[in-house]
PLY file of the C-alpha trace (Angstrom):
ply
format ascii 1.0
element vertex 698
property float x
property float y
property float z
element edge 697
property int vertex1
property int vertex2
end_header
109.86 45.76 164.56
112.01 48.80 165.27
115.27 49.15 163.40
117.80 51.97 163.40
119.42 52.55 160.03
122.58 54.62 159.66
124.22 55.25 156.30
127.72 56.65 156.14
130.10 58.44 153.91
132.71 56.66 151.81
135.57 56.46 154.31
135.84 53.64 156.82
137.17 56.13 159.32
133.65 57.61 159.46
133.41 55.38 162.51
134.54 58.45 164.39
133.52 61.11 161.90
131.44 64.15 162.59
129.54 64.03 159.29
127.02 61.38 158.35
125.20 61.63 155.05
121.99 59.95 156.17
120.92 59.46 159.75
117.38 58.46 160.64
115.51 56.03 162.79
113.25 53.96 160.55
110.42 51.91 161.95
108.06 49.30 160.65
104.74 49.33 162.47
101.09 50.19 162.01
101.40 53.96 162.46
99.89 56.29 159.83
101.65 56.29 156.49
104.57 58.67 156.19
104.89 60.39 152.85
106.31 63.56 151.40
105.75 66.30 154.02
104.29 69.69 153.35
106.26 72.54 154.88
106.25 76.29 154.57
109.54 77.57 153.19
108.19 80.84 151.87
110.80 82.84 153.81
113.55 80.98 151.96
115.51 80.11 155.11
116.78 76.66 156.01
115.48 75.69 159.46
115.78 72.40 161.40
112.23 71.59 160.35
113.01 72.25 156.70
116.22 70.21 156.93
114.38 67.20 158.32
111.64 67.53 155.73
114.05 66.89 152.87
113.71 63.48 151.26
116.71 61.16 151.58
117.60 59.40 148.34
119.81 56.31 148.35
120.81 52.98 146.82
120.21 53.38 143.09
120.16 50.28 140.85
120.03 50.32 137.05
117.79 47.85 135.22
119.51 45.07 133.21
118.52 46.73 129.93
119.98 50.07 131.06
116.68 51.87 130.64
115.39 52.46 134.20
116.66 53.39 137.65
115.36 51.90 140.89
116.04 53.85 144.07
114.80 54.41 147.61
113.50 57.58 149.21
113.17 57.98 152.97
110.50 60.40 154.14
110.70 61.81 157.66
107.88 62.56 160.08
109.04 64.82 162.89
105.64 64.40 164.54
105.84 60.59 164.49
109.58 60.70 165.23
110.51 58.22 162.52
111.14 57.70 158.84
109.69 55.48 156.15
111.49 54.36 153.00
109.62 53.89 149.72
110.79 52.65 146.30
110.73 54.60 143.04
111.41 53.74 139.41
112.29 56.29 136.73
113.37 56.15 133.10
116.96 57.18 132.45
115.64 59.93 130.22
113.83 61.38 133.24
110.37 60.25 132.17
107.90 57.76 133.64
108.92 58.33 137.22
106.72 56.33 139.56
106.51 55.57 143.27
105.97 51.80 143.30
105.50 51.23 147.04
103.29 52.99 149.55
103.36 51.12 152.83
103.71 51.66 156.57
107.02 49.79 156.60
110.29 50.57 154.88
111.46 48.65 151.81
115.20 47.95 151.79
117.88 46.21 149.67
115.82 46.47 146.47
117.29 44.80 143.34
116.14 44.00 139.82
115.48 40.33 139.02
113.92 38.34 136.17
115.66 40.47 133.57
114.09 43.64 134.96
110.53 42.34 135.03
110.49 42.06 138.83
112.04 43.63 141.92
113.11 41.81 145.08
113.39 43.68 148.37
113.30 43.38 152.16
110.17 44.24 154.11
109.02 43.77 157.70
105.38 43.67 156.68
104.93 40.09 157.99
106.40 40.92 161.40
110.07 40.26 160.64
112.42 41.33 157.87
111.89 38.96 154.92
112.47 38.86 151.15
109.53 39.93 149.00
109.09 40.16 145.23
106.83 42.37 143.13
106.41 43.23 139.49
108.49 46.16 138.28
105.45 48.46 138.46
104.87 47.60 142.14
101.99 45.20 141.59
101.67 41.54 142.56
103.60 41.94 145.81
104.32 38.61 147.54
106.52 37.23 150.33
109.03 34.55 149.30
111.06 33.93 152.48
109.96 32.88 155.94
113.21 32.57 157.81
112.72 32.53 161.59
115.68 34.74 162.36
114.75 37.45 159.87
116.93 38.57 156.95
119.17 41.65 156.99
120.51 41.63 153.42
120.50 39.33 150.38
121.83 38.65 146.88
120.53 36.22 144.26
122.84 34.03 142.22
123.12 35.04 138.57
120.66 32.34 137.45
118.37 33.28 140.37
118.03 29.68 141.56
119.78 30.39 144.86
119.92 33.25 147.34
122.67 34.33 149.71
121.57 36.26 152.77
122.75 37.15 156.25
120.90 36.90 159.53
121.76 37.28 163.20
122.53 34.22 165.32
123.00 33.92 169.07
126.48 34.70 170.36
127.86 33.80 173.77
126.27 32.53 176.93
123.60 34.35 178.93
123.38 34.25 182.71
120.07 32.41 182.32
121.81 29.78 180.18
124.30 29.06 182.93
121.86 29.40 185.83
118.58 28.09 184.49
116.78 28.79 187.77
117.37 32.54 187.19
115.48 33.14 183.91
114.95 36.84 184.68
118.51 37.61 185.73
119.79 40.58 183.69
123.44 40.51 184.70
126.03 39.84 182.01
128.98 37.60 182.83
131.99 38.82 180.81
135.33 37.06 180.40
136.84 38.78 177.35
136.90 42.01 175.37
134.57 43.19 172.59
131.58 42.57 174.82
129.92 45.66 173.40
130.23 47.35 170.02
129.06 50.65 168.57
125.68 50.84 170.35
124.88 47.27 171.41
125.97 44.58 173.82
127.29 41.78 171.63
124.76 38.99 172.13
124.16 38.24 168.45
126.38 38.20 165.36
125.49 38.05 161.66
126.18 34.89 159.64
125.84 34.19 155.89
123.25 31.65 154.74
122.50 30.12 151.34
119.17 28.69 150.19
117.50 27.51 146.98
114.83 29.53 145.19
112.23 28.00 142.88
110.72 31.29 141.76
107.97 31.10 144.37
109.55 30.33 147.73
113.01 30.33 149.27
113.94 26.93 150.61
115.73 25.74 153.73
118.81 27.79 154.54
122.32 26.54 155.29
124.70 28.54 157.49
127.96 28.50 155.50
129.87 29.45 158.67
128.02 27.10 160.99
129.75 26.69 164.34
132.11 29.61 163.77
131.94 32.37 166.41
132.80 35.10 163.89
130.67 37.85 162.40
130.01 38.12 158.68
129.43 40.75 157.50
131.62 42.69 159.90
129.90 45.13 162.23
129.05 47.90 162.44
129.00 48.92 158.76
129.36 45.70 156.78
126.56 44.52 154.53
125.69 42.35 151.56
128.48 44.13 149.62
130.91 41.99 151.64
129.58 38.82 149.98
129.45 37.83 146.30
128.35 35.04 143.97
130.58 33.66 141.25
128.87 33.92 137.83
128.33 30.13 137.68
126.82 30.06 141.18
129.36 27.53 142.46
131.40 29.81 144.73
130.58 32.39 147.38
133.19 34.94 148.37
132.86 36.68 151.72
134.90 39.00 153.92
135.40 38.04 157.54
137.72 38.79 160.44
137.94 35.37 162.05
138.83 36.59 165.51
137.01 37.02 168.80
137.59 38.74 172.13
140.90 40.48 172.71
142.23 39.33 169.30
139.27 40.99 167.61
139.62 44.26 169.48
143.33 44.50 168.64
143.20 43.62 164.93
141.69 44.75 161.64
142.96 41.67 159.78
140.02 40.40 157.78
140.32 38.13 154.74
138.42 37.09 151.64
137.17 33.52 151.93
135.87 31.31 149.11
133.13 28.82 149.95
132.52 25.94 147.50
128.82 25.05 147.45
129.47 21.53 146.17
132.21 20.46 148.59
131.11 22.81 151.39
134.78 23.64 151.94
136.16 27.10 152.62
139.59 28.49 151.81
141.27 31.71 152.79
142.05 33.44 149.50
143.97 36.39 150.98
145.92 34.66 153.74
149.00 36.70 154.63
147.42 40.05 153.67
147.31 41.66 157.09
144.86 44.58 156.99
141.19 44.82 156.08
140.24 42.83 152.95
136.65 43.62 151.98
133.99 43.84 149.27
134.88 40.87 147.02
133.54 40.92 143.45
133.87 38.26 140.75
134.57 39.33 137.17
131.74 38.66 134.69
133.76 35.91 132.98
134.42 34.22 136.33
138.19 34.24 135.93
139.09 36.94 138.44
138.09 38.36 141.77
138.50 41.99 142.82
138.51 43.36 146.33
139.58 46.34 148.43
142.61 45.75 150.65
144.46 47.65 153.35
148.06 46.71 154.00
148.66 47.20 157.73
146.96 45.36 160.58
145.42 47.66 163.17
145.27 50.71 160.87
141.66 51.15 159.83
142.42 54.30 157.83
145.22 52.78 155.79
145.04 53.32 152.02
142.21 51.35 150.41
143.90 49.57 147.52
142.22 47.85 144.58
143.41 44.28 144.02
142.42 41.65 141.49
143.55 38.03 141.39
143.36 35.06 139.03
141.05 32.52 140.66
142.99 29.56 139.25
146.60 30.62 139.81
145.98 32.97 142.74
148.26 35.56 141.14
147.45 38.99 142.58
147.70 42.43 140.98
147.73 45.70 142.93
145.99 47.88 140.37
146.09 51.23 142.15
149.72 51.23 143.30
150.31 54.53 141.45
147.03 56.07 142.68
147.50 57.76 146.07
143.82 57.77 147.06
141.24 55.40 148.57
139.13 53.16 146.33
135.44 52.47 147.07
132.36 50.95 145.42
134.13 48.80 142.82
132.21 47.40 139.84
133.43 45.30 136.92
132.68 46.27 133.33
131.27 43.50 131.11
134.61 42.94 129.37
136.22 41.71 132.65
139.21 43.93 131.82
138.06 47.22 133.33
136.49 48.37 136.58
134.64 51.43 137.83
135.21 52.80 141.32
134.61 55.88 143.44
137.50 57.84 144.96
137.95 61.11 146.80
140.74 63.36 145.51
141.31 66.83 146.95
137.96 66.83 148.77
135.86 65.91 145.73
134.50 62.38 145.35
134.16 61.15 141.76
133.74 58.10 139.57
136.85 56.62 137.93
137.68 53.80 135.53
140.77 51.59 135.62
141.89 48.85 133.23
143.69 45.69 134.26
146.81 47.18 132.63
146.50 50.00 135.26
145.42 52.75 132.89
143.19 55.05 134.92
140.91 57.95 134.04
138.38 60.11 135.90
134.86 59.87 134.52
133.12 62.66 136.42
134.25 66.09 137.61
132.86 69.15 139.34
132.19 70.39 142.85
130.20 67.36 143.98
130.48 64.05 145.81
129.31 60.88 144.08
128.03 58.60 146.83
127.27 55.45 144.83
126.86 54.28 141.25
125.61 51.34 139.20
126.13 50.45 135.53
124.51 48.10 133.01
124.13 47.85 129.24
126.61 50.69 128.74
124.63 53.10 130.93
125.32 54.44 134.43
123.25 55.91 137.25
124.67 57.48 140.39
123.70 59.23 143.61
125.30 62.68 143.90
125.32 65.36 146.58
127.13 68.53 147.62
127.25 71.02 150.47
124.49 72.86 148.66
122.11 70.03 147.74
121.15 66.70 149.32
121.56 63.42 147.46
119.67 62.88 144.19
119.85 60.35 141.34
121.73 61.27 138.16
122.46 59.54 134.89
126.14 59.67 133.93
127.63 59.49 130.45
130.63 57.21 131.00
132.45 58.75 128.05
132.07 62.44 128.76
131.18 62.38 132.46
128.16 64.53 131.76
125.43 64.06 134.40
121.70 64.78 134.39
119.38 64.63 137.37
116.35 62.34 137.07
114.95 62.09 140.63
114.25 65.71 141.69
112.94 64.47 145.05
113.76 67.74 146.83
113.15 70.25 144.07
109.88 71.48 145.56
111.68 72.57 148.75
115.04 73.63 147.30
113.37 75.93 144.78
112.05 77.99 147.70
115.32 78.17 149.63
118.09 80.71 149.44
121.14 78.49 148.96
124.47 79.14 150.69
127.38 78.69 148.30
130.60 76.87 149.14
133.94 77.98 147.72
137.32 76.23 147.87
140.19 78.27 149.25
143.80 77.10 149.51
145.39 78.37 152.74
149.07 78.27 153.63
149.84 76.27 156.78
152.53 76.93 159.39
154.87 74.43 157.72
154.45 75.97 154.27
151.92 73.52 152.82
148.73 74.41 150.96
145.48 73.29 152.63
142.11 73.16 150.87
139.49 74.85 153.03
135.82 75.10 152.16
134.30 78.50 152.89
130.51 78.52 153.04
128.95 81.97 152.87
125.47 82.87 154.15
122.73 83.16 151.52
122.62 86.68 150.08
126.15 87.24 151.40
127.09 90.95 151.53
130.87 91.57 151.69
130.19 95.02 153.14
128.77 93.42 156.31
130.58 91.69 159.17
129.57 88.12 160.01
130.34 85.75 162.87
132.30 82.69 161.71
132.43 79.04 162.74
135.46 76.78 162.45
134.12 73.34 161.51
136.29 70.57 163.00
135.95 67.27 161.15
135.73 63.88 162.82
137.28 60.61 161.82
139.96 61.68 162.51
140.58 60.43 158.95
137.44 61.54 157.10
137.66 64.08 154.28
135.79 67.37 154.41
134.42 66.78 150.93
131.18 67.98 149.37
129.19 66.06 151.98
125.59 66.56 153.03
124.75 65.83 156.67
121.58 65.99 158.72
123.53 66.82 161.87
126.66 68.74 160.82
124.98 70.50 157.93
127.04 73.45 156.75
124.12 74.75 154.70
121.91 75.33 157.75
124.83 76.85 159.67
125.35 79.40 156.91
121.60 80.00 156.65
121.68 81.08 160.29
124.04 83.92 159.40
127.45 82.33 159.93
130.44 82.06 157.63
131.70 78.48 157.84
135.41 77.68 157.68
135.89 73.96 157.01
139.57 73.02 156.58
140.92 69.73 155.26
143.52 69.73 157.99
146.31 67.19 158.36
145.07 63.65 158.89
142.38 63.65 156.19
142.37 61.38 153.10
142.13 62.71 149.57
145.47 64.52 149.66
147.88 61.58 149.64
149.18 59.27 152.34
151.77 61.69 153.74
149.06 64.27 154.47
146.78 61.59 155.94
149.27 59.91 158.22
150.65 62.98 159.99
147.89 62.80 162.57
148.63 59.28 163.88
150.41 59.66 167.19
150.18 63.45 167.02
146.62 64.47 167.89
147.63 67.83 169.31
150.25 68.58 166.69
150.30 69.94 163.15
146.62 69.30 162.51
145.71 71.71 165.33
148.07 74.29 163.85
146.19 73.77 160.57
142.94 74.73 162.33
144.57 77.94 163.55
145.93 78.68 160.08
142.46 78.41 158.58
140.58 80.53 161.10
143.35 83.13 161.42
143.47 83.61 157.64
139.72 84.06 157.41
139.64 86.36 160.44
141.68 88.85 158.36
138.81 89.28 155.90
136.87 92.55 156.36
133.56 90.67 156.31
134.53 88.35 159.21
134.09 89.64 162.74
137.23 88.39 164.51
135.56 89.03 167.87
132.73 86.59 167.09
134.40 83.29 166.22
133.19 79.85 167.29
134.43 76.28 166.86
132.20 73.22 166.49
132.72 69.51 165.85
131.87 65.90 166.67
133.87 62.82 167.62
137.48 63.69 166.76
135.98 67.09 165.96
134.68 67.08 169.54
138.17 66.22 170.77
139.44 69.13 168.66
136.98 71.52 170.30
138.00 70.35 173.78
141.68 70.76 172.86
141.10 74.18 171.33
139.25 75.25 174.48
142.51 74.95 176.40
144.87 76.25 173.71
143.06 78.85 171.56
144.52 81.93 173.25
141.18 83.72 173.23
140.52 83.36 169.49
137.04 81.91 170.07
133.98 83.13 171.94
131.92 79.90 171.90
132.39 76.15 171.47
130.15 73.17 170.64
131.41 69.59 171.06
129.43 66.43 170.33
130.60 62.90 171.21
134.12 64.17 171.78
137.11 62.65 173.57
137.97 64.70 176.67
140.36 62.36 178.48
142.60 60.20 176.27
143.62 57.87 179.09
139.96 57.29 179.86
139.25 56.78 176.15
142.03 54.21 175.72
140.33 51.84 178.17
136.70 52.70 177.40
136.53 52.36 173.62
135.76 48.93 172.19
138.03 48.87 169.12
141.46 48.95 170.74
143.29 48.75 167.41
142.16 52.31 166.75
143.57 53.68 169.99
146.79 51.70 169.58
147.44 53.05 166.09
146.28 56.62 166.50
147.67 57.18 170.00
150.74 55.00 169.61
149.89 52.53 172.36
148.69 52.45 175.98
149.43 55.26 178.39
151.21 52.97 180.85
154.11 52.38 178.43
156.29 55.10 179.92
159.16 54.47 177.47
156.83 54.73 174.44
157.58 58.27 173.29
154.78 58.37 170.71
152.15 57.27 173.22
153.44 59.63 175.90
153.31 62.53 173.44
149.72 61.63 172.56
148.50 61.41 176.14
150.32 64.60 177.09
148.02 66.35 174.57
144.82 65.06 176.16
142.32 67.96 176.40
141.68 67.35 180.09
145.29 68.34 180.80
144.57 71.92 179.63
141.27 72.41 181.41
142.78 74.99 183.78
142.92 77.31 180.73
139.23 76.89 179.86
137.50 80.27 179.91
135.07 80.17 176.96
131.38 79.14 176.95
130.91 75.55 175.76
127.93 73.38 174.75
128.49 69.63 175.14
126.22 66.96 173.64
126.49 63.17 173.81
124.49 59.96 173.37
124.39 57.42 176.19
124.34 54.51 173.72
127.66 55.66 172.28
130.08 52.82 173.04
132.75 54.23 170.73
133.23 57.31 172.92
131.31 56.88 176.16
128.99 59.59 177.41
131.18 59.82 180.52
133.64 61.78 178.35
131.08 64.51 177.71
129.89 64.49 181.30
133.47 64.84 182.54
134.05 67.81 180.23
130.81 69.47 181.34
131.60 68.94 185.02
135.10 70.36 184.52
133.73 73.45 182.81
131.18 74.15 185.53
133.65 73.51 188.33
135.95 75.99 186.59
133.11 78.52 186.51
132.93 78.43 182.70
129.45 78.93 181.19
128.42 75.49 179.94
125.37 73.53 178.85
125.00 69.79 178.30
122.49 67.99 176.08
122.39 64.24 176.75
120.45 61.74 174.62
119.69 58.54 176.60
118.64 56.64 173.45
121.18 57.79 170.84
124.56 56.37 169.85
127.53 58.13 168.20
125.04 59.73 165.79
121.66 61.31 166.41
119.20 59.11 164.56
115.73 60.05 165.79
114.10 62.99 164.02
112.88 64.86 167.09
116.28 64.48 168.72
117.84 65.78 165.51
115.62 68.86 165.53
116.29 69.34 169.25
120.04 69.20 168.58
119.80 71.88 165.89
117.66 74.16 168.05
119.98 73.93 171.07
123.04 74.24 168.80
121.95 77.58 167.31
120.44 78.88 170.53
123.84 78.45 172.18
125.90 79.94 169.35
123.52 82.87 168.84
123.67 83.66 172.56
127.44 84.09 172.53
128.22 85.12 168.95
125.33 87.39 167.99
124.86 89.58 171.02
0 1
1 2
2 3
3 4
4 5
5 6
6 7
7 8
8 9
9 10
10 11
11 12
12 13
13 14
14 15
15 16
16 17
17 18
18 19
19 20
20 21
21 22
22 23
23 24
24 25
25 26
26 27
27 28
28 29
29 30
30 31
31 32
32 33
33 34
34 35
35 36
36 37
37 38
38 39
39 40
40 41
41 42
42 43
43 44
44 45
45 46
46 47
47 48
48 49
49 50
50 51
51 52
52 53
53 54
54 55
55 56
56 57
57 58
58 59
59 60
60 61
61 62
62 63
63 64
64 65
65 66
66 67
67 68
68 69
69 70
70 71
71 72
72 73
73 74
74 75
75 76
76 77
77 78
78 79
79 80
80 81
81 82
82 83
83 84
84 85
85 86
86 87
87 88
88 89
89 90
90 91
91 92
92 93
93 94
94 95
95 96
96 97
97 98
98 99
99 100
100 101
101 102
102 103
103 104
104 105
105 106
106 107
107 108
108 109
109 110
110 111
111 112
112 113
113 114
114 115
115 116
116 117
117 118
118 119
119 120
120 121
121 122
122 123
123 124
124 125
125 126
126 127
127 128
128 129
129 130
130 131
131 132
132 133
133 134
134 135
135 136
136 137
137 138
138 139
139 140
140 141
141 142
142 143
143 144
144 145
145 146
146 147
147 148
148 149
149 150
150 151
151 152
152 153
153 154
154 155
155 156
156 157
157 158
158 159
159 160
160 161
161 162
162 163
163 164
164 165
165 166
166 167
167 168
168 169
169 170
170 171
171 172
172 173
173 174
174 175
175 176
176 177
177 178
178 179
179 180
180 181
181 182
182 183
183 184
184 185
185 186
186 187
187 188
188 189
189 190
190 191
191 192
192 193
193 194
194 195
195 196
196 197
197 198
198 199
199 200
200 201
201 202
202 203
203 204
204 205
205 206
206 207
207 208
208 209
209 210
210 211
211 212
212 213
213 214
214 215
215 216
216 217
217 218
218 219
219 220
220 221
221 222
222 223
223 224
224 225
225 226
226 227
227 228
228 229
229 230
230 231
231 232
232 233
233 234
234 235
235 236
236 237
237 238
238 239
239 240
240 241
241 242
242 243
243 244
244 245
245 246
246 247
247 248
248 249
249 250
250 251
251 252
252 253
253 254
254 255
255 256
256 257
257 258
258 259
259 260
260 261
261 262
262 263
263 264
264 265
265 266
266 267
267 268
268 269
269 270
270 271
271 272
272 273
273 274
274 275
275 276
276 277
277 278
278 279
279 280
280 281
281 282
282 283
283 284
284 285
285 286
286 287
287 288
288 289
289 290
290 291
291 292
292 293
293 294
294 295
295 296
296 297
297 298
298 299
299 300
300 301
301 302
302 303
303 304
304 305
305 306
306 307
307 308
308 309
309 310
310 311
311 312
312 313
313 314
314 315
315 316
316 317
317 318
318 319
319 320
320 321
321 322
322 323
323 324
324 325
325 326
326 327
327 328
328 329
329 330
330 331
331 332
332 333
333 334
334 335
335 336
336 337
337 338
338 339
339 340
340 341
341 342
342 343
343 344
344 345
345 346
346 347
347 348
348 349
349 350
350 351
351 352
352 353
353 354
354 355
355 356
356 357
357 358
358 359
359 360
360 361
361 362
362 363
363 364
364 365
365 366
366 367
367 368
368 369
369 370
370 371
371 372
372 373
373 374
374 375
375 376
376 377
377 378
378 379
379 380
380 381
381 382
382 383
383 384
384 385
385 386
386 387
387 388
388 389
389 390
390 391
391 392
392 393
393 394
394 395
395 396
396 397
397 398
398 399
399 400
400 401
401 402
402 403
403 404
404 405
405 406
406 407
407 408
408 409
409 410
410 411
411 412
412 413
413 414
414 415
415 416
416 417
417 418
418 419
419 420
420 421
421 422
422 423
423 424
424 425
425 426
426 427
427 428
428 429
429 430
430 431
431 432
432 433
433 434
434 435
435 436
436 437
437 438
438 439
439 440
440 441
441 442
442 443
443 444
444 445
445 446
446 447
447 448
448 449
449 450
450 451
451 452
452 453
453 454
454 455
455 456
456 457
457 458
458 459
459 460
460 461
461 462
462 463
463 464
464 465
465 466
466 467
467 468
468 469
469 470
470 471
471 472
472 473
473 474
474 475
475 476
476 477
477 478
478 479
479 480
480 481
481 482
482 483
483 484
484 485
485 486
486 487
487 488
488 489
489 490
490 491
491 492
492 493
493 494
494 495
495 496
496 497
497 498
498 499
499 500
500 501
501 502
502 503
503 504
504 505
505 506
506 507
507 508
508 509
509 510
510 511
511 512
512 513
513 514
514 515
515 516
516 517
517 518
518 519
519 520
520 521
521 522
522 523
523 524
524 525
525 526
526 527
527 528
528 529
529 530
530 531
531 532
532 533
533 534
534 535
535 536
536 537
537 538
538 539
539 540
540 541
541 542
542 543
543 544
544 545
545 546
546 547
547 548
548 549
549 550
550 551
551 552
552 553
553 554
554 555
555 556
556 557
557 558
558 559
559 560
560 561
561 562
562 563
563 564
564 565
565 566
566 567
567 568
568 569
569 570
570 571
571 572
572 573
573 574
574 575
575 576
576 577
577 578
578 579
579 580
580 581
581 582
582 583
583 584
584 585
585 586
586 587
587 588
588 589
589 590
590 591
591 592
592 593
593 594
594 595
595 596
596 597
597 598
598 599
599 600
600 601
601 602
602 603
603 604
604 605
605 606
606 607
607 608
608 609
609 610
610 611
611 612
612 613
613 614
614 615
615 616
616 617
617 618
618 619
619 620
620 621
621 622
622 623
623 624
624 625
625 626
626 627
627 628
628 629
629 630
630 631
631 632
632 633
633 634
634 635
635 636
636 637
637 638
638 639
639 640
640 641
641 642
642 643
643 644
644 645
645 646
646 647
647 648
648 649
649 650
650 651
651 652
652 653
653 654
654 655
655 656
656 657
657 658
658 659
659 660
660 661
661 662
662 663
663 664
664 665
665 666
666 667
667 668
668 669
669 670
670 671
671 672
672 673
673 674
674 675
675 676
676 677
677 678
678 679
679 680
680 681
681 682
682 683
683 684
684 685
685 686
686 687
687 688
688 689
689 690
690 691
691 692
692 693
693 694
694 695
695 696
696 697
């Protein structure tokens, strides 16, 4: 079975972002075992091959006794063009680290069960993704589910007598269903919108199932949304975190947007539903709350439920608010009303009166604690991003990364915030690399604001030299330039290739309050573009920056930014690189699948001539400035990208060549909005630097 896995950063707006923390195609087949690669890094320079040889750490879980950490590590084989994920266990004191799986297929969704004596996980070893169990040391591995549709994610009830999982079911009618004498007909008959999503034609949707578990086998499963044509969890990024067991195992909470077709494509209004296992009845717990309601979580005492809520329908980047509610009275509390930042990865403390969460503030993502009386405190600090965390028995483990180091597992003292690494999966490579350092710099914008901009200097930076510089344009558009680590838009490898990187948190990014975030909606070519100019113009004044060798690069909205800059930069730049960018906004409005996004961010359709916001947006479409294009541009795109179709990149490339502008296009027939396959990732990096070096280093 082949399965593409994409993991994302903390913001929902990463749908269109240019940075993805972990991107890799993972396969489960009989190919030779993939393990930790050996690679020569004696010269100390980050190369595409070195970048793709780094291990990818994710999904840490703490044992019930608080003594051990369970986590996954994905190893990449460039030669085999795939990755393989293995499981590790380590003591919280950093001792007794052990790799507990060594198979040809990836292990996913691993959790502690039986009080920490066993581990349950997903494996495709039997030919489809099923639940397996093994002892905590990796021995006695056995399959416990045999569900025909395969299992994509699961969670056991607290007493471990039942399991909740989700699996894909058939959606819609095929041509061969309607015309049974044409079993090989490939045409799709389409009557409504949302017929394709992200990188797939919508012919299946996930549904939640519940089954009994006797400790040996999982019993017959019941679809708790049987007959409903709605997806749960919600694609493309939903998972088992959008479902939860009540402590007594009598209720299941799940998040679902119960809409199809044109209603689905115009709305983000999902709700939290409660399913009663005894009565088999479902009720909408958040009816009347109009934005996304996701990630439900019951309190340990079973009296409350917490979830993340967005207020406005159709605005996927609205503030992510933390709510709790009394399950009996339904009384709701908006806990983070005084906290002007997004809330992610919520977890209750055992006292049912406090919660942990992760939030990004001023481009740094940290762990916080809030009490039900709304007292809030930061737990961690420093120039890092905490990606995920888990707590038990008064202890905490977390995955942390930065622009300088990929993700690793750390223990965290919840009192002092002190952190200590315990995984060290990439130490053997990092110890041989010259690391580029990132520094925050506050730059004054044209309207007198202060903008945090990350400056990444080449390793062994010499201020007496002059360096070419790259303006990094973030995607999203609403996705913070935090201390992220990406395997595509990796600022470390850019700096290692001799460039100074200028990465501004321009208008429209979260982490700086709602006013800063919301400026961009309906104003794509406005203040946020002036912010880009402020950042690069300020850095171009430095004696170590060569103002005659500036480039601009970005993906998705960052790709749009590059296309827009190409027609408006007034000869600041000497080279551009755009991946998966929007070139023609009118084209994009009708081609993208999630119309709520275009309606909110562009202000509405282009045919509404009296809609001043929409008309302003479409007047700033990059294709309207193409007559000013005069700077070499590299364009890359994936043909499975249904968020921003490859026709956008092809149109931009054709326009450049017809204008006589030096241009190159790199098209990936089998990639979506990201670049997931290792060899394609290496190819991207090689072409990327070959193009920039040609125009900025000669």
